[in-house]
N, C-alpha and C positions, 0 to 999 in steps of 0.2 A: 414678540410679545413683551409686555410691561406690565407693571403692577395694577394698571386699571383695567387690564383684559379680565372679564368674569365679574366686572363690578354687579351687573344686573342679576347675575347667578347667585352671588354673596346676599343681595337682598331680596332673593326668591319667596322665603317666607319670613315676612318681619311681622310678627305680633299678629299673626292669622290673616295677613293681607296678600295675597300671591301677586308678585311682580311679573308683568307681562315679559315674556321671553319671546321676541320677535324671530329669533331663528326657529323657534319649532313651526310656524307659520309656512317659512319656506320648506321646511322638512316635509311637511304635508304635501305642499306642492310636487316636489321631487316625486312624494310616493303616489299621487295620481297621474302624474304623467307614465309612471312605470304600468299603471293598470290600464290607462286609454290605449296605449301602444300595444298591451298585449291583446285587448279587446279588438284592436285595429287590424290583428291577425298579420303582424309582422314577424318574419322569420327571426330576426334578429332581436326581439323583444319576447320571445316565445315563453320565457318565464318570469314576465310581469306582473304574474298574479302575486309573486311576493310582496309588492306595493302592500296589499292588504293586511299582512303581518306586519308591516311597518305602523298601518294606521292603528292595528290592534292594540301594539305595544305603547305606541303616543297616548291613546286612549285610557289605557290602563293606569298611565304615569299621571295623567292631567285629573282624572277624575278622584283617584287615591290622594293626589296632593290637596286637591280643594275640599275633601273631606277632612282631611287631617290639620288643614289652616283653619277652617270652621269651628273644628273643636279645640283648638288654640286660643281662637276668638271668643268663641261664646261657651266652653265647657261642656258642650253639646253638640248634637247632629240633628238637623231637621230632614228627614227622609223625604216627608211632603215636600219642602221647599227644592230639595235636591232634583226629585222626579218630575217637580211642576217647570222646574228650569230646563233641565236634560231634555225630557219628552217634548216640552212645549218649544222648544228649539228645533229638533230633529224631526219630530214627526208629520208635523203639518206639511213642510216640505214634500216629505214621502209621500203622503196622501195624494196630493196635488200631483205628484208623478205618477201614482198608479192611476189615478181617474183620467189623466190625460193621455196615458198609454191605452187604456182600456177604450177609450174614444178613438184614438187614431188606428189601433187595430181592428177595432170595428168597421170604422170607414174603410179602411184598405182590404178588407176582407181575409185578416189576420187573425181574427178572435176565435181561437179553435178551441177543441175540446177540452185540453189540458189547461188553456190560458185562465179559464173563470178560477179553477182551483188554485192556480200559481198567483194570480192577483190576490185573491181572498187570503191565502197563506202571506203573502208579502205584506197585506193590509195588518194581519194580526199578529206580525212578528216571529212567525215561524216557518218562514220560507225555506231556509236550510235544511229542517227536517223533512218538509214537503218535499223537495229535490232529492234528497238521499231516501227516501221509501218510495217515491216512484222510479228510479232507477236512473236519473238523469245524472249520468256520470260527468264532472266535470272536464274530464280528459276530452269529453266531445262536446265541448260548449258552443263548437262552431256549426254542428249537424243539427239543423232543424231548431234554432236557437229560440228560447223562450224571451220575450220583451223583458220578463220581470226577474230571470235568473240573477241579475246581480244583486238582488236584495237579499240572498242568502247571508251576505257578512254584517249588513245592516241589522239582521235578525238575531245573529249571534251578539251582537255588541248591546242591543237592547235587551235581550236576556239577561246576559252578564250585568246590565246597567239595575236590573231588577234585583239580583241575589247578592252581588258583591258589595253594595252601600251597606246592606244590612248587616252583613258580616263585619263591615268595617267598624259602622257606627256601634254594634254590640260589644266589640273589644276596645275600642276608646271609650265610650262612656262608662261601662261597666267595670274597667281596668284602670281607669283614671288616665288614659293617655298612654297606654303603656305600647311604645312602639316596637319593643323588642317581643313583645307577645303577639302584635300585629304580624310584624315579619316573620315570626316563626309559623303562624296561622296560613299567612299567604305561600311561604315556602312548602308548608305541606301540603296545601291545594294544587301548588305547581308540580310537585312533584307527582301528586296522583293522576295528573292530566298527563302528565310525560309517560307515565307507565301505562296509560291507557292507549297513547298512540302507538307505544310500543308494542303492545299487546295485540293490536287490531292488524286482521290480515287485509284490510279494504282500504285502498287509497280513498275512495269517496268518502268511507267514515270517515277517517281521519279528516278529510277537507271539509266536511259539511259539519261535524258534530259540534255541539258548543263545549262539550266535556274535553274534546280533542284539540280543540282551538283556545281552550280557555289560558292554556300555558303562556301563550304569545301576550295576553291581556296581563297575565298573573305578573310575569317578568317585568312590565312596566309599572305595574302596583308595587313591586319591591323595590325598583330604582327608587319612585318617590318617597317610600320609607326611608330609605337610607339618605337620600339628599335632602329630608326635612330637616337633618340637623344642622346647624348652623355651622358646627366645627366640623364636619365631613365635608361642607361646600369649601369652607376655607382651606381645609388640606388639600381639595382638588385642583384649586385655583391659585392659591397665595405663594405658590414658589415656581419661577420659572421652569424647574426641573418634572415638577407634576404637570404643569400645563401642557409640556412636551409630550408627557407620556401620554395624556389624554386626548392630545390630538392626533398622536400616532394612532392610537387605540380607535379612534371615532373615523379616521381615514381608512385604516384597515377595514373595520367592519362595513363602511358605505362600500368599498370596495368589492368586499364578499358579496354584499348584497346586489352588486351592479352586475357580478360575474352570474350570479344564479337568475336574475333577470334575463340576461342574455342567453343563456345555455340550458336552462332545465326546461324539461317539457311538463305540462299540465297533464297529470294521471300517471305520472313516471315514478320509479322505485325511489327515486329522491324524497317523496312526500312518505312513504312506508318506512323508509330507513330513518326517520326522526329528523328529514331535513327542514321542515317548517320549526320544528324547534330549535335547531342551528341557527336559523333566521330570526327568530325571536331572541336568540340570547345577541347576534349582532345588531338588531334592531335597539335594543336596549343600551348597548355600547354607543350607537349613534346616537339616540336621544338624548343621554347625559352629555355627549361630547358638546352636543349641538346647543344644549341647554346652557352649558359653561359658558359658551361666547368664546372658547378658545379654539385655534387651530383652522385650518384652510376649509374643513367642511362647515364649521359654525360661520365663516366669512361666506361661503357659497350662498348657505341658506338665509343668509341676512338681506341678500340683493331683493331690492324692490319689487322687480316682475315676478319672482318664486313667491316672496311674501303675498304679493296680489293674488297669485294663483292658489297658494294655500287659503286665503281668506273666501275663496269662492270655491274650495275644493269639493264641498260637500254637494254642492249644485253640478258642479260638473262630474261627479260619481252619478249621481241620480239621472241626469239627463242623456250622457254620452252613450250608453248601451243600449237604451231603446231607438234612438238616431240611428247608430250603427245597425240595428236589425232591420228599421221602416227604409231608412234611405241608402238602397241597394244601388248596384252598379247597373242593374238592368233598369230600374226607375231613371236612374239619372241620364244614362247614358255615359257615364263617367268611366275610367278606369281605377284602380283599385287606389292610386296615390292621391289624386285628384277628388276621388269621393271621400277618401279619408280626411284630406284636407277641407273639405264643405264641412263635412261632419264636426270637426274641431272649431272650426269658427263660430257656426252655428250654437254648438255646445257652450262657448266661451261666453257669447252675445246673452245666451239664455240664462247661464249661472250668474252673471256679472247682474244682469235685469233682477232676477230672483232673490239675490242677496240685498241689491239696492232697495228693491219694492216690497218685499215679502218678508226674507227672513230677518233682516236686521230690525225693521218695525216689530216685527212679531217677538223678537227676542226683549225688546223695552216693554212689550205689553205683558209677557208672562212673569215679570217682576212683580207685577200688583193684581190683584183681583184673581186669586188663584182659583176661587171657586167658579168665576166666569169662565176661567180658562179651561177647566175642566169639564165644565159643560160646553163649551163651544168643541172641545176635542170629540165627546162623545157624541154630539151632533153630526159633527163631520165624519167621524168614521162610520157611524149608520149610513149617512148620504153615499161615500165611495164604496161601501159594501154593499148597496142597493144597486148602484150603477154597475158594479162588476158582476153581479147576478143576473142583472135584466137585460144587459147589452147583447145585441143578437149575435151568435157565434158563427163562424163559418165552417162550412162543411170541409173546406179545402184541406184540411191535414187528417181526415178520416183515414186510418191505416189501412181498411181492406173494406170491403162489401160485406153486406150485414151476413153473418154466417148463416149457412144453410143447412138444416137438419137432413141429412142425406137419406135416412131410413124414412123419415115421413114423405120426403122428396118423390122417391121411389114408389112409396105405396100409393101417392095421390097420382102419379103418373099412371100406374097400373090402374086405378079405377077410373081415371079419364080415358084410358084407351079402351077400354073394356066396353063404352058407350059410343065409339066413334065407328064410321064405316072404314071397310078393310082398305080403300084406295088412300086413307089419310095415315094407314101404319105401317111401317117399313118391317114389321113382323120381329123375328130374332135377330135383326141385323139393327135395330134401330139404336141409335150410338150413343153412348154417355160422354160429354162434353163437358170441360171445364176451361177457364180462362185464368191467363198468366201474365203479369206484365206490370206497366205503369198506370197512371192517371187516363190515360185514353182506354186502356183495356178496363179499368174502372167503368168506365161510360160503357162500355161495351158488354159488360155483363148484364146492365140492364137490358138491352135490346134481347140478348141471349135467351133470357128469362122469360122476355114477353112472347118471344118467337116459341120459345118452348110450351109455353103453356096455352099457346093460340093453336099450333098445328100438331102438336103431339108426335113430331117427327124426330126429336131429340131429347134426351133428359138433362137439363143444365143443373150440375151441381156448383157452381160458385167458383171454386178454384181459389186464388192466391193473387190478388192486385193491391197494390201498395203505390200512392201517390209520391211522385217522387223517386221511386226506385228503379233504376234501371238494371241491367244485367252485370256491366263490368264492377268487380269487386274491387275494393281497396284504394289507398292513396286518397289525394284530395281531387275536387272538382269545382270548377268555375262554372255553373250554369245559372240559375237565378240569383244564386251568391256563393262566394267562395267558402267551401266547407270541406270536413273531411267527411269521406263516405260513411255512412250511416250503418253501423254494424248490425242493426235491424234487417236495412236492406240486405245487405252481402250475406245474411243467412239463409238466402233462396234454396240452395242446395238441399237442406235438410229438410224445409217446409215442403219442397215440390216432391222429392222422393216420397215422403210420407203421405202425400196426398194421391199420388199415382198409384201407391201399391195399396191403399185403403179402399179406391172407389171403382176401381176394374174400369180404368178409365180408357175410352176408345180414342176419343178427339182431343188434344190439348191445343188451344187456341193462344197463341202469344203475341203479344203487342209490345214493342219497345222501341227505342231509338233516338228519342231525342236527349236522353241522358246519355246516351253511347257518342253523340257527336260533339258534346261540350270538351273545352280543353281540360285536361286531368294531367295531373302530377301523380305518376304510378307508384307504388309502393316501394321503396327503396330508393327512390331518385329522388333530385332535387330539379329538374327541370320540366317544363310543361309541354305536354306532345298534344295531339291532336290528331282526326282522321287524316290520312295520306301521309301520315309520318309511319315507316316502316315496322319500327318498333312498335307502334301502338296499334297499327293494325294487325300487327300477328297476335297482340296481346288481345284485341278485341275478337278476333276470330276464335282464339282458343277458349274466350269466355262465351261465346255464343255456341259451339261446339259442346262445352260442357252442360250448357242448359239443354241442347238437343239429345244428348246422352242422357241425361235425368229423365227426360220427360217421357222418353220412349222406350226407356229400361223394360217396362212390362208389357211393351207391345203396343203403346198408343201410337195414333197418327198424329204428329206435329204439326201444326198450320201457321206459317208464319205470315203475320199480316202486315203489308207494305206501310210503311210510313207516310203518313197524310203531311202534304204541304201546307204549312201555317201561316203563311206570307209573311209581312213584316211587322214584328212585334213593336209598338211605340210605346208602352207602359214603362 
């Protein structure tokens, strides 16, 4: 290290003009790598979601620095100009992604019942609350994933961008640029957010809540207040000893984040114990260290490939998740690694083109003609909302057959039976029938209902059939996509017990099979197993016996339907 180290950091805020710090672009690139690896479902990047925390802290640092610099230069803060530039840079690309995702999902038959609401919530920047209130656990992000799931973090940022600048501007303008008062306000808000985290008993509430994630952005805002002082910046990089301390702290912070990215499970107790707050602290140290330009971490973040990746990171974040959802191993015929590589290549190409042809020209446009910008944005959001609402929805993800009013069905049956000839009625032995199982059983319910209505030889009462739900519980399965077993699917013993007890069931028709023959990683194991493996065979036999026991507990006859041959799947 030498005395020229940190020169750009010294000039960071000179007379209200911010110096570009290229290392922060590289840091953004590293953060998006962590997120993409996590979404790629690599076990060695199981905690890559902490990359979002780095994004939050970096965003808080940059927007606060911009607002402080504007006040120093103009003695005021134009919130309209700030929002025009910020939303004009971020929202159009997000809207384009939402529109493209809706079209792709509809074309692929994957625009299901929940997706319309997800798309609209993403469009109006409330996706985080949508997923929280709908019970979409982030710990089960790979189970029946929504192609809009990643918009939760963008929603949090946009919500903070609405509120935080108002508070910062109020302090700076009304208190003559008092950084001490601004820092005190930000510290109080940060403390309130941390208390909310520690008081919560829900991991998903902590993960999705704007108030619970605000601390990570506020840490960055506090750092911006501190380093906005030229004296502080000089003290941090003015001597070899302080540069050494800053380098060590930055490296330690990065190591802590990397360790969490490799080991922490989404939905684990780490989050509930304040782990994301700790990651926010580490991210703050890393941001300041990289911004200073000193130390090995700053040197790493300054390399050209990472800076390039950081410059297109917004597009990478927007595009990679829908591609991972749509470009499945089944559709491509590729294994997990090659399929992930394909998605990465397509994502990088799309993000680079978007940055060059769409995002960068748009950024130049929003600096002038602000009224036209807001009018265009209003038109765009209306069109995307109309598309999301009108797009044809697939029924492929319907959770179960239409619910049957058992009392009404029984009354209708008795009325119909009274008008039939004796040969068409089985008298007191007329069976009550229900169906249980997966998507094929779902189709079977229509035929059973038609038969029951036409012949009156049996009373069909629906049952419990759920698309994509086999009988084997727990662990991971590699079927249509690699995913953790859905806890809703795994709750069949409770549902079936209740149904067989309340319906006086005579015959339980069960169809399952295709979800039992896929590769599976059993709960508590790290290896994949399939049919023919003695351990897997014993597990599967136990699960089938459990289903038999539940359905026959009250005397019902259990009929197991043979699995049909589906031929070769070419999609």
